[in-house]
C-alpha positions as MATLAB code, in Angstrom:
seq = 'XXXXXXXXXXXXXXXXXXXXXXXXXXXXXXXXXXXXXXXXXXXXXXXXXXXXXXXXXXXXXXXXXXXXXXXXXXXXXXXXXXXXXXXXXXXXXXXXXXXXXXXXXXXXXXXXXXXXXXXXXXXXXXXXXXXXXXXXXXXXXXXXXXXXXXXXXXXXXXXXXXXXXXXXXXXXXXXXXXXXXXXXXXXXXXXXXXXXXXXXXXXXXXXXXXXXXXXXXXXXXXXXXXXXXXXXXXXXXXXXXXXXXXXXXXXXXXXXXXXXXXXXXXXXXXXXXXXXXXXXXXXXXXXXXXXXXXXXXXXXXXXXXXXXXXXXXXXXXXXXXXXXXXXXXXXXXXXXXXXXXXXXXXXXXXXXXXXXXXXXXXXXXXXXXXXXXXXXXXXXXXXXXXXXXXXXXXXXXXXXXXXXXXXXXXXXXXXXXXXXXXXXXXXXXXXXXXXXXXXXXXXXXXXXXXXXXXXXXXXXXXXXXXXXXXXXXXXXXXXXXXXXXXXXXXXXXXXXXXXXXXXXXXXXXXXXXXXXXXXXXXXXXXXXXXXXXXXXXXXXXXXXXXXXXXXXXXXXXXXXXXXXXXXXXXXXXXXXXXXXXXXXXXXXXXXXXXXXXXXXXXXXXXXXXXXXXXXXXXXXXXXXXXXXXXXXXXXXXXXXXXXXXXXXXXXXXXXXXXXXXXXXXXXXXXXXXXXXXXXXXXXXXXXXXXXXXXXXXXXXXXXXXXXXXXXXXXXXXXXXXXXXXXXXXXXXXXXXXXXXXXXXXXXXXXXXXXXXXXXXXXXXXXXXXXXXXXXXXXXXXXXXXXXXXXXX';
ca = [
      32.233   70.187   38.264;
      35.541   69.673   36.356;
      35.606   65.921   36.310;
      31.872   65.456   35.150;
      32.408   68.113   32.471;
      35.272   66.359   30.994;
      33.513   63.036   30.930;
      30.185   64.227   29.628;
      31.512   64.985   26.339;
      30.205   62.355   23.886;
      29.410   60.165   26.703;
      25.741   58.730   26.836;
      26.411   57.093   30.115;
      26.870   60.461   31.680;
      23.900   62.000   29.940;
      21.677   59.003   30.599;
      18.296   59.199   32.084;
      18.292   59.776   35.729;
      21.792   61.090   36.009;
      21.048   64.864   36.121;
      19.801   65.672   39.684;
      16.225   66.310   39.663;
      14.871   69.587   41.420;
      12.846   68.795   44.785;
       9.110   68.457   43.631;
      10.175   66.686   40.359;
       8.290   63.463   41.995;
      10.831   60.932   40.405;
      11.336   62.539   37.085;
      14.573   62.567   35.112;
      15.262   66.302   36.080;
      15.340   67.574   32.606;
      14.897   70.997   33.955;
      16.835   70.708   36.913;
      19.839   72.599   35.769;
      17.580   75.470   34.859;
      15.847   75.306   38.052;
      18.979   75.395   40.051;
      20.301   78.354   37.869;
      17.019   80.110   38.457;
      17.363   79.895   42.297;
      20.894   81.082   42.086;
      20.024   84.218   40.142;
      17.018   84.991   42.384;
      19.259   84.895   45.370;
      21.986   87.139   43.732;
      19.204   89.693   42.686;
      17.846   89.765   46.394;
      21.188   89.965   47.936;
      22.187   93.002   45.762;
      18.770   94.932   46.712;
      18.841   97.798   49.120;
      18.740   96.969   52.909;
      15.296   98.211   53.240;
      14.029   95.763   50.776;
      16.025   92.898   52.495;
      14.331   93.853   55.892;
      10.800   93.805   54.029;
      11.598   90.349   52.824;
      12.928   88.969   56.137;
      10.112   90.700   57.999;
       7.700   88.314   56.402;
       9.418   85.401   58.186;
      10.191   87.291   61.566;
       7.905   87.202   64.682;
       6.663   90.556   65.945;
       8.962   92.038   68.639;
       6.288   94.701   69.750;
       5.467   95.055   73.293;
       2.456   93.123   74.592;
       3.601   89.725   73.761;
       2.372   89.758   70.086;
       1.983   86.291   68.629;
       2.131   87.247   64.922;
       4.881   85.115   63.354;
       5.375   87.054   60.109;
       4.693   90.651   58.919;
       2.003   90.732   56.040;
       1.726   93.707   53.791;
      -1.566   95.681   53.554;
      -1.058   95.916   49.824;
       0.199   92.593   48.619;
       1.749   92.285   45.294;
      -0.381   90.975   42.377;
      -0.146   87.255   41.660;
       1.314   86.528   39.269;
       3.483   89.730   39.576;
       3.044   92.262   36.706;
       6.174   93.642   34.800;
       4.895   97.209   35.307;
       4.356   96.444   39.144;
       7.684   97.831   40.684;
       7.598   98.962   44.398;
      11.312   99.878   45.384;
      10.152  102.110   48.342;
       9.864  100.225   51.584;
       8.190  101.876   54.555;
       9.181  100.510   57.941;
       6.231  102.231   59.475;
       3.720  100.089   57.402;
       1.433   98.237   59.577;
       0.914   94.398   59.378;
      -2.233   93.027   58.062;
      -2.305   90.504   60.691;
      -1.167   92.241   63.905;
      -1.374   95.845   62.889;
       2.130   96.432   64.195;
       4.702   98.134   62.017;
       7.134   96.236   59.606;
       9.845   97.761   61.894;
       8.535   96.059   64.872;
       8.981   92.620   62.889;
      12.602   93.451   62.207;
      14.054   95.234   65.160;
      16.504   92.285   65.847;
      18.033   92.817   62.301;
      19.003   96.459   62.918;
      22.622   95.594   63.917;
      22.969   92.424   61.879;
      25.861   92.402   59.452;
      25.216   92.409   55.433;
      26.851   89.018   55.452;
      24.538   87.539   57.991;
      21.519   89.223   56.421;
      22.233   87.645   53.024;
      22.720   84.278   54.503;
      19.147   84.450   55.957;
      17.777   85.661   52.748;
      19.409   82.603   50.994;
      17.285   80.418   53.574;
      14.246   82.528   52.829;
      14.308   81.698   49.048;
      15.029   78.161   49.909;
      11.881   78.117   52.223;
       9.750   79.544   49.587;
      11.090   76.969   47.055;
      10.380   74.004   49.351;
       6.913   75.547   50.082;
       6.325   75.286   46.509;
       7.708   71.540   46.213;
       5.444   70.543   49.103;
       2.400   71.551   47.192;
       3.398   70.301   43.927;
       4.734   66.897   45.084;
       2.353   63.918   44.744;
       4.320   61.292   46.446;
       3.630   61.107   50.179;
       7.009   59.934   51.298;
       8.848   62.820   49.520;
       6.251   65.361   50.530;
       6.717   64.665   54.156;
      10.572   65.139   53.650;
      10.032   68.467   52.020;
       7.718   69.639   54.791;
      10.084   68.558   57.495;
      12.836   70.540   55.722;
      10.631   73.518   55.162;
       9.726   73.634   58.790;
      13.544   73.170   59.631;
      14.643   76.174   57.467;
      11.581   78.350   58.778;
      12.760   77.624   62.171;
      16.253   78.718   61.367;
      15.179   81.990   60.006;
      13.066   82.788   63.182;
      15.995   81.718   65.562;
      18.638   83.439   63.174;
      20.472   80.010   63.541;
      22.081   77.546   61.152;
      19.916   74.747   59.765;
      20.849   71.458   61.431;
      19.249   68.123   60.162;
      18.388   66.303   63.453;
      18.445   62.744   63.224;
      19.211   59.524   65.084;
      22.185   58.955   62.798;
      24.575   61.260   60.926;
      26.440   60.754   57.668;
      28.277   58.408   56.914;
      25.290   55.870   57.139;
      27.376   52.887   56.356;
      30.916   51.817   56.057;
      32.655   51.151   53.788;
      31.177   53.775   51.437;
      30.373   53.188   47.928;
      33.329   55.312   46.994;
      35.706   53.165   49.123;
      34.032   50.022   47.878;
      34.736   51.057   44.237;
      38.271   52.053   45.073;
      38.745   48.705   46.851;
      37.159   46.965   43.722;
      39.645   48.726   41.421;
      42.694   47.601   43.653;
      41.365   44.244   44.040;
      40.666   43.341   40.333;
      42.993   45.636   38.452;
      46.075   46.291   40.518;
      48.101   44.029   38.146;
      47.297   45.887   34.821;
      50.085   48.029   33.297;
      49.816   51.761   34.163;
      47.854   52.800   30.666;
      45.149   50.184   31.281;
      44.969   50.944   34.845;
      44.289   54.483   33.907;
      41.264   53.408   31.644;
      39.823   51.388   34.729;
      40.092   54.482   36.909;
      38.241   56.595   34.344;
      35.548   54.116   34.231;
      35.409   53.812   38.028;
      35.422   57.825   38.227;
      32.627   57.901   35.667;
      30.416   55.273   37.628;
      30.894   57.220   40.821;
      29.672   60.387   39.116;
      26.687   58.736   37.864;
      25.608   57.606   41.428;
      26.138   61.079   42.811;
      23.602   62.477   40.144;
      21.332   59.444   40.136;
      17.663   60.069   40.861;
      16.412   57.513   43.347;
      12.983   56.109   42.805;
      10.263   56.800   45.591;
       9.660   53.944   48.191;
       6.062   53.813   46.498;
       7.404   53.176   43.075;
       9.869   50.655   44.290;
       7.198   48.650   46.201;
       5.404   48.351   42.858;
       8.420   47.166   41.031;
       9.935   44.966   43.879;
       7.108   44.082   46.364;
       9.223   41.656   48.381;
      12.083   43.826   49.188;
      13.143   45.491   52.464;
      10.752   48.632   52.012;
      11.613   50.129   55.542;
      15.311   50.069   54.836;
      14.964   51.638   51.438;
      12.568   54.338   52.690;
      15.183   55.271   55.443;
      17.902   55.674   52.817;
      15.634   57.465   50.445;
      14.740   60.009   53.277;
      18.531   60.454   54.053;
      19.400   60.813   50.311;
      16.768   63.750   49.959;
      17.901   65.366   53.022;
      21.678   65.235   52.535;
      22.282   64.853   48.839;
      19.328   65.739   46.535;
      17.575   68.838   48.177;
      20.986   70.618   49.244;
      21.903   70.638   45.410;
      19.106   73.394   45.051;
      18.804   74.526   48.620;
      22.354   75.400   49.405;
      21.517   76.582   53.026;
      21.380   72.886   53.879;
      24.839   70.971   54.199;
      25.510   68.887   51.104;
      27.064   65.455   50.910;
      28.092   63.251   47.908;
      25.800   59.898   47.715;
      28.877   57.976   47.337;
      30.569   59.266   50.331;
      27.864   58.614   52.683;
      26.036   55.454   51.420;
      27.422   52.054   51.320;
      26.493   48.713   49.741;
      22.874   48.595   50.751;
      21.928   51.603   48.852;
      24.038   50.479   45.907;
      22.294   47.025   45.906;
      18.986   48.735   45.542;
      19.879   50.876   42.404;
      22.501   48.986   40.798;
      20.467   46.697   38.515;
      18.183   49.392   37.240;
      20.902   51.899   36.816;
      23.208   49.511   35.064;
      20.369   48.505   32.460;
      19.544   52.327   31.880;
      23.075   53.191   31.383;
      23.954   50.648   28.829;
      20.561   51.122   26.881;
      21.265   54.705   26.769;
      24.734   54.082   25.483;
      23.571   51.811   22.715;
      20.791   54.369   21.616;
      23.233   57.192   21.188;
      26.364   55.227   19.997;
      26.355   57.137   16.762;
      26.895   60.479   18.482;
      30.028   59.223   20.188;
      33.310   60.432   19.357;
      35.733   57.557   18.161;
      37.976   57.911   21.094;
      34.995   57.419   23.498;
      33.138   54.814   21.550;
      35.326   51.621   22.716;
      35.457   52.974   26.295;
      31.709   53.380   26.548;
      30.481   50.400   24.464;
      33.095   47.774   25.155;
      34.826   48.398   28.474;
      32.032   49.949   30.352;
      29.588   47.116   30.263;
      32.496   44.722   31.141;
      33.436   46.850   34.106;
      29.660   47.030   35.336;
      29.299   43.230   34.904;
      32.517   42.509   37.099;
      31.412   45.116   39.737;
      27.749   43.796   39.830;
      29.244   40.429   40.948;
      31.202   42.047   43.782;
      28.168   44.164   44.794;
      25.799   40.984   45.251;
      28.349   38.726   46.554;
      28.074   37.685   50.146;
      31.874   37.064   50.500;
      33.209   39.731   48.589;
      36.420   41.190   50.192;
      35.946   44.823   48.657;
      33.139   45.486   51.351;
      35.563   44.718   54.346;
      36.643   47.779   56.280;
      40.186   46.032   56.678;
      40.524   45.514   52.927;
      42.995   48.074   52.153;
      45.088   47.409   55.316;
      45.615   43.941   54.148;
      46.281   44.497   50.531;
      49.715   43.720   49.083;
      52.173   46.598   49.521;
      50.633   48.099   52.558;
      47.386   50.384   52.842;
      46.770   52.683   49.919;
      44.916   56.004   50.513;
      41.588   55.900   48.826;
      42.209   59.008   46.876;
      45.253   57.801   45.091;
      43.193   55.191   43.534;
      40.260   57.437   42.077;
      39.668   61.016   42.472;
      35.951   61.087   43.180;
      33.655   63.881   41.578;
      34.280   66.990   43.456;
      31.593   68.405   45.778;
      29.812   71.531   44.806;
      31.067   73.486   47.710;
      33.337   72.802   50.773;
      31.847   71.126   53.740;
      33.221   72.022   57.201;
      32.421   70.410   60.546;
      33.526   73.114   63.037;
      32.489   74.556   66.123;
      33.149   77.877   67.948;
      35.761   76.547   70.259;
      35.636   72.888   69.339;
      35.305   71.195   66.053;
      35.206   67.611   64.918;
      34.724   66.129   61.531;
      31.662   63.800   62.193;
      32.551   61.479   59.198;
      35.782   60.564   61.189;
      33.907   59.802   64.346;
      31.113   57.372   63.132;
      33.204   54.119   62.999;
      36.461   53.643   64.532;
      38.640   56.253   66.231;
      42.178   57.512   67.336;
      45.109   56.346   69.394;
      48.151   57.456   71.448;
      51.219   55.731   72.324;
      54.603   56.833   73.720;
      55.804   58.834   76.666;
      54.754   62.529   76.865;
      57.337   65.024   76.110;
      56.223   67.438   78.939;
      54.639   65.004   81.333;
      56.456   62.634   83.592;
      54.079   59.796   83.108;
      53.710   57.989   79.794;
      50.593   59.006   77.951;
      50.274   55.851   76.161;
      50.886   53.687   79.245;
      47.816   51.707   80.095;
      46.568   51.530   83.697;
      47.170   47.672   84.740;
      44.405   45.716   86.239;
      46.000   45.303   89.532;
      47.052   49.067   89.963;
      44.547   50.875   92.393;
      42.503   53.293   90.611;
      41.870   56.963   91.872;
      38.897   57.442   94.187;
      38.580   53.521   94.191;
      38.168   51.623   97.377;
      40.617   48.853   98.040;
      37.783   46.361   98.465;
      34.690   46.400   96.229;
      31.632   45.160   98.224;
      29.824   42.254   96.832;
      26.553   42.743   95.001;
      23.718   40.364   95.158;
      23.787   38.419   91.814;
      27.353   38.862   91.045;
      29.027   35.884   89.254;
      31.527   34.286   91.386;
      35.277   35.067   90.239;
      36.014   31.303   90.332;
      33.545   30.745   87.683;
      34.621   33.801   85.528;
      38.193   32.475   85.428;
      37.178   29.147   84.510;
      35.021   30.495   81.565;
      37.900   32.842   80.482;
      40.238   29.941   80.080;
      37.824   28.442   77.533;
      37.878   31.721   75.456;
      40.612   31.138   72.845;
      40.704   34.386   71.048;
      38.437   37.208   72.477;
      39.487   39.691   69.910;
      38.275   37.473   67.200;
      34.638   37.739   68.573;
      32.256   39.061   65.862;
      30.516   42.355   66.702;
      26.776   42.281   67.179;
      24.345   44.930   65.910;
      23.741   45.767   69.531;
      27.382   46.427   70.270;
      29.092   47.228   67.032;
      28.127   51.143   67.327;
      29.981   51.608   70.317;
      32.410   48.791   71.338;
      34.387   48.738   68.103;
      34.626   52.395   67.221;
      38.369   52.578   68.288;
      39.473   49.097   67.030;
      41.530   50.271   63.983;
      43.171   53.227   65.592;
      44.088   50.993   68.564;
      45.677   48.402   66.290;
      47.683   51.311   64.578;
      48.764   52.301   67.900;
      50.011   48.904   68.933;
      51.977   48.591   65.578;
      53.664   51.929   66.109;
      51.826   53.710   63.150;
      50.678   56.429   65.415;
      51.699   58.062   68.681;
      50.203   60.276   71.282;
      52.022   63.108   73.204;
      50.702   65.647   75.618;
      52.661   68.847   74.717;
      52.457   72.481   75.472;
      54.687   75.690   75.433;
      56.698   76.741   78.353;
      58.169   79.894   79.630;
      60.500   78.420   82.227;
      62.180   75.612   80.202;
      64.358   75.895   77.235;
      62.352   75.570   73.919;
      62.365   72.077   72.406;
      62.667   72.094   68.900;
      60.408   69.086   68.171;
      57.930   70.302   70.510;
      57.573   73.805   68.904;
      57.452   71.895   65.611;
      54.499   70.009   66.659;
      52.771   73.090   68.147;
      53.121   74.710   64.802;
      51.738   71.814   63.165;
      48.817   71.608   65.503;
      48.150   75.394   64.761;
      47.963   74.571   61.220;
      45.707   71.603   61.558;
      43.388   73.468   63.766;
      43.471   76.557   61.488;
      42.588   74.451   58.313;
      39.829   72.280   59.870;
      38.476   75.143   61.874;
      38.017   77.818   59.108;
      35.491   79.925   61.235;
      37.887   80.297   64.138;
      40.418   83.219   63.613;
      43.908   82.119   63.187;
      45.276   84.610   65.802;
      42.887   83.096   68.465;
      43.982   79.469   67.706;
      47.786   80.403   67.586;
      47.279   82.166   70.858;
      45.595   79.196   72.709;
      47.868   76.758   71.279;
      51.047   78.459   72.240;
      49.611   79.608   75.851;
      51.754   77.955   78.693;
      48.282   77.420   80.314;
      46.883   75.237   77.665;
      48.026   71.769   76.617;
      47.440   69.594   73.687;
      47.267   66.045   73.082;
      48.713   65.707   69.848;
      48.362   62.643   67.394;
      51.541   62.006   65.525;
      51.865   59.919   62.339;
      55.156   59.381   60.406;
      56.680   62.252   62.606;
      54.071   64.796   61.778;
      50.848   66.064   63.542;
      47.720   64.981   62.093;
      45.346   65.792   64.822;
      44.799   66.733   68.436;
      42.835   68.133   71.305;
      43.811   71.353   73.001;
      42.620   71.806   76.518;
      42.992   73.757   79.788;
      42.927   72.216   83.134;
      41.414   73.686   86.121;
      42.378   71.377   88.954;
      41.394   73.625   91.736;
      37.755   73.649   90.100;
      37.705   70.060   89.228;
      37.364   70.168   85.557;
      38.978   70.667   82.183;
      37.830   72.941   79.213;
      38.206   71.279   75.821;
      39.090   74.162   73.406;
      39.851   72.668   69.951;
      39.489   69.183   68.655;
      40.352   68.351   64.991;
      41.807   65.681   62.868;
      43.360   66.628   59.312;
      41.124   66.025   56.391;
      43.085   63.416   54.649;
      43.302   61.173   58.092;
      39.809   60.853   58.860;
      37.273   58.228   58.676;
      39.924   56.061   60.537;
      38.721   56.283   64.012;
      40.980   58.742   65.243;
      38.452   61.128   67.010;
      37.271   58.644   69.528;
      40.548   57.102   70.392;
      42.000   60.597   70.814;
      39.204   61.346   73.397;
      39.576   58.064   75.118;
      43.301   58.899   75.708;
      42.335   62.295   77.015;
      40.120   60.818   79.403;
      42.673   58.454   80.887;
      45.170   60.924   81.106;
      42.614   62.942   83.199;
      41.933   60.043   85.297;
      45.609   59.794   86.110;
      45.643   63.367   87.152;
      42.185   62.962   89.226;
      40.210   65.493   87.067;
      36.868   63.724   86.343;
      34.982   66.431   84.351;
      35.092   67.868   80.792;
      33.393   70.974   79.652;
      33.250   72.260   76.079;
      31.186   74.288   73.828;
      29.995   72.568   70.746;
      28.139   74.010   67.823;
      25.341   72.156   66.067;
      27.652   70.158   63.878;
      29.924   68.731   66.769;
      27.015   67.841   69.074;
      26.742   64.442   67.568;
      30.228   63.595   68.036;
      30.481   64.709   71.592;
      27.189   62.670   72.364;
      29.163   59.565   71.281;
      32.019   60.224   73.460;
      29.776   60.554   76.589;
      29.125   64.242   76.660;
      25.634   65.489   77.321;
      23.908   68.849   78.084;
      23.388   67.804   81.626;
      26.214   69.371   83.338;
      27.506   67.783   86.365;
      29.793   70.533   87.388;
      28.190   73.064   89.779;
      27.718   76.532   87.988;
      29.829   78.304   90.484;
      32.686   76.108   89.505;
      33.002   77.262   85.994;
      31.329   80.662   85.542;
      34.049   83.135   85.057;
      36.618   80.364   84.240;
      35.649   79.580   80.576;
      34.517   81.902   77.935;
      30.813   81.599   76.981;
      30.453   81.273   73.040;
      27.405   82.561   71.356;
      25.456   80.022   69.282;
      27.258   76.987   70.818;
      25.899   74.577   73.425;
      27.717   73.880   76.721;
      28.268   69.999   77.154;
      29.899   68.104   79.906;
      31.392   64.651   80.319;
      31.825   63.009   83.784;
      34.542   60.324   83.804;
      34.249   57.014   85.531;
      37.837   56.279   86.968;
      36.808   52.516   86.997;
      36.773   52.533   83.043;
      39.985   52.005   81.150;
      38.672   54.075   78.201;
      41.217   52.791   75.557;
      40.549   49.264   76.163;
      36.740   49.322   76.488;
      35.864   47.727   73.145;
      38.262   44.772   74.027;
      36.552   44.560   77.614;
      33.040   44.556   75.937;
      33.972   41.635   73.631;
      35.331   39.628   76.488;
      32.402   40.294   78.738;
      30.063   39.268   75.886;
      31.880   35.859   75.282;
      31.905   35.321   79.022;
      27.985   35.770   79.221;
      27.656   33.776   76.022;
      29.491   30.866   77.701;
      27.716   31.288   80.960;
      24.296   30.859   79.155;
      25.685   27.759   77.517;
      26.575   26.214   80.845;
      23.199   27.161   82.222;
      21.348   25.566   79.305;
      23.502   22.354   79.564;
      22.432   22.183   83.477;
      18.608   22.635   82.897;
      18.447   20.832   79.578;
      16.352   18.149   81.413;
      13.278   16.809   79.378;
       9.868   16.888   81.430;
       6.894   14.756   80.727;
       4.139   16.749   78.891;
       1.061   18.277   80.491;
      -1.733   15.899   80.563;
      -4.073   18.013   82.485;
      -5.677   19.710   79.415;
      -6.755   16.186   78.355;
      -8.920   16.065   81.565;
     -10.768   19.301   80.882;
      -8.649   21.813   82.719;
      -8.821   24.947   80.828;
      -5.754   26.764   82.335;
      -3.146   26.445   84.833;
      -0.797   28.788   86.759;
       2.585   29.286   84.929;
       4.423   28.409   87.991;
       3.012   24.758   88.022;
       4.672   24.020   84.741;
       7.596   21.411   85.534;
      10.854   22.856   85.279;
       9.790   26.578   84.742;
      11.596   27.749   87.997;
      14.766   25.962   86.962;
      15.317   28.220   83.873;
      15.185   31.347   86.104;
      11.587   32.407   85.598;
      10.071   34.411   88.293;
       6.412   35.347   88.729;
       5.764   38.962   87.667;
       3.669   41.041   90.136;
       0.181   41.997   88.721;
      -1.812   45.280   89.314;
      -5.222   45.148   90.966;
      -7.853   44.720   88.444;
     -11.125   46.495   89.751;
     -14.290   44.226   89.169;
     -16.808   46.981   90.194;
     -17.578   48.585   86.747;
     -18.543   51.867   88.415;
     -15.334   52.012   90.367;
     -13.278   51.321   87.289;
     -15.001   53.995   85.490;
     -14.641   56.545   88.267;
     -10.667   55.724   88.568;
     -10.148   55.848   84.848;
     -12.006   59.096   84.599;
      -9.997   60.664   87.194;
      -6.615   59.643   85.640;
      -7.775   60.848   82.212;
      -8.734   64.285   83.680;
      -5.221   64.359   85.316;
      -3.744   63.492   82.009;
      -5.711   65.880   80.050;
      -4.914   68.768   82.373;
      -1.025   68.196   82.066;
       1.104   70.744   80.653;
       2.421   68.458   78.118;
      -1.025   66.997   76.801;
      -1.644   69.758   74.257;
      -0.339   67.755   71.328;
      -2.671   64.653   72.039;
      -6.074   66.484   72.846;
      -7.531   65.930   69.399;
      -7.036   63.826   66.395;
      -4.000   64.611   64.124;
      -5.175   66.825   60.986;
      -4.141   65.582   57.725;
      -3.099   69.157   56.353;
      -0.934   69.712   59.494;
       0.911   66.410   59.312;
       1.357   65.429   55.716;
       1.622   61.663   55.329;
       0.620   60.803   58.908;
      -1.929   58.415   58.151;
       0.326   56.474   55.863;
       2.705   56.154   58.835;
       0.407   55.618   61.717;
      -1.989   52.818   60.995;
      -3.800   53.087   64.321;
      -4.096   56.760   65.614;
      -5.482   57.481   69.061;
      -5.848   60.810   71.049;
      -7.277   61.998   74.299;
     -10.700   63.176   72.799;
     -11.200   59.698   71.210;
     -10.345   58.039   74.775;
     -12.794   60.336   76.582;
     -15.437   59.190   74.205;
     -14.755   55.735   74.651;
     -14.602   55.998   78.398;
     -18.024   57.690   78.286;
     -19.449   54.899   76.177;
     -18.212   52.307   78.814;
     -15.689   50.934   76.231;
     -13.113   50.337   78.936;
     -14.179   47.297   80.584;
     -10.612   46.505   81.865;
      -7.654   48.561   83.018;
      -5.465   46.984   80.145;
      -7.876   48.478   77.432;
      -7.440   51.782   78.825;
      -3.667   51.601   79.264;
      -3.299   50.100   75.843;
      -4.946   53.021   74.083;
      -3.014   55.607   76.209;
       0.266   53.856   75.197;
      -0.679   54.050   71.636;
      -0.732   57.769   71.645;
       2.953   57.813   73.083;
       4.095   55.273   70.677;
       2.426   56.712   67.671;
       3.996   60.101   68.578;
       7.470   58.659   68.897;
       7.007   56.792   65.711;
       6.226   59.717   63.414;
       8.098   62.449   64.997;
      12.035   62.730   65.344;
      13.537   62.321   69.064;
      14.609   66.019   68.968;
      11.207   67.325   68.315;
       8.940   69.088   70.780;
       6.154   66.375   70.377;
       8.461   63.556   71.039;
       9.569   65.241   74.369;
       5.945   65.991   75.288;
       5.152   62.244   74.758;
       7.954   60.997   77.082;
       6.988   63.430   79.805;
       3.419   62.771   79.625;
       3.975   58.936   79.639;
       6.009   59.208   82.796;
       3.254   61.243   84.421;
       0.488   58.777   83.297;
       2.278   55.841   84.815;
       2.728   57.736   87.970;
      -1.025   58.289   88.050;
      -1.901   54.455   87.326;
       0.412   53.472   90.115;
      -1.105   56.048   92.691;
      -4.572   54.492   91.822;
      -3.060   51.012   92.423;
      -3.767   49.667   88.938;
      -0.173   48.400   88.686;
       2.456   47.701   91.215;
       4.851   50.559   92.363;
];
């Protein structure tokens, strides 16, 4: 890494403890042997990839399930004569016999690797790289002593193991994808430099930039303390929040430095102020202490920088990190800075990543970092289309497929009251976002503002064989071809060019300062009622500005105008998260007969669909949500004013009454409270026992009950009993039922619900266990209702 190498010379701050990344399994050490460990892994991978093909097949066979006839359940070939442990230098076995039987299932090595016969050398080398990462993580799991870290290593080990079996690419499945907080640490430090030092002369400003670059580099290679270590040091801190960030850091930043089959991110680019606050104090102290200890080793030109300027820089930055009102953490900081918006990378060039990271799909690709917060926009009239693309649908304009008169729904708020409340709202746009709505309602806010100011424009363009070529359109098409080719490196350029210039395809292009910075290429099938999205990308230096979401919103409105209400697209594992945020799902609403034969099937990609609602003005959705939120807030305030009547206290308890019905409390019904129906409580113990026994038998016989039959074993789920304080399983419930523990239905239902809750707390939503819990829970409540224990 060029930047870090240049600063490290004579800089104790760079060589300070904790700055070299520790190898997984180091359990919070300072990573003294990290560089050597990483190099050893790289050497092993190079040696294995240069081995003859039979040797590679033997290595992959160990991790490949048996393909022999008869549904063999062996999940990996095991040699009859395993090499000695540790291996001897004189023990060399270069000959590989594909007919050698497996020690476990007796089928040959060839039966385990039949699926690899036609695999290219490049793909085989990729799989071998994952194999070595799996073996390294396996060692880490057994050496690691910290329970939280061990659990992460084990999860990554299972993920890579699964990738080898399925010959897929490892994809970290989580509720959130990077970046996890905005603005990022990198953005915040850039804002800090602009905020505090923009007035300095060029030479002094360059010194500040060097200090900022140095600081960012330290965070990228800082070894975080484990959650247990932090709990001991800061007992009153937000333990759950730190643990979540620590897990993300391990998965996306730390482990991928050694296991390069996992996508890697820089810490400063995907984490924000929260993580920085948790490490800043300790980091600052260690950096300055190390600098003082090694000051005599510093060259004269670095001594003043490190010993004088760097402590002042850190002190000033510390004030902004912990200040509640610092402007540098506002996403609108640069937009409001004097002189206009300054691109972040013109202030500081951050430490380069070890390898380029792309988010591409086979037919569709979107950089997910640009889709996590705000999104893109469109504006002026289309070049090819008669209707302006940027024209918003007016509220009074009848929407396609919408009836002229909407039927009244019971509980609807009268329009007169809505209008009256609306008149009291002075500035709906200034309504602060809440945590409940901010993830979705404000994603396209910045892009929409840029569109209104004329900074960006949107045009639906395409090639034509019937009209005279338009020079501007052709230039934009060439620009789109360049953007797609650069952002989707796995797609052949010839294929991209052919589709972009195909007259049957159109592209919603995003134009900024007269040049193309992104777009969505699509093909409409009006007779079939759907459109296929082929490419979707925004140029890398214009990402993280919210263009992705706004671009898709404009495409939705364009199709609503043309009465096409379904999108289909093939997305790879990196783009699935983006499309889910845009309303796509794997539940395809278009009948299969409508699209089979019309769109190409892409291997390794997932077909996703989106059904459009013609009643929603997508480009103004976040504004509408804000207005609705304020309306509800005002209505609640009015209701509270109406019922703010003080009733006399209840005196019946003084007279010996133990309990009273809720509905008899004065004023309770005026608040809107309604009695909740109760299920039938069986008073006969034998009848209750018989009913619960029948329900439990049905649950245990269900096809999704297998993960919950017995207590979880510690060796199968590391750290499970540190996460789950009150475990429960069907075997324990059977024993409790037999001992007549369940004297009421509520006790029985509580234990059953605990099984499902524990499962969802420990396992990720995409896991098989999580899905089994959801399906079994649904089945359980069906049986409870059938038995009459709760109302249907």
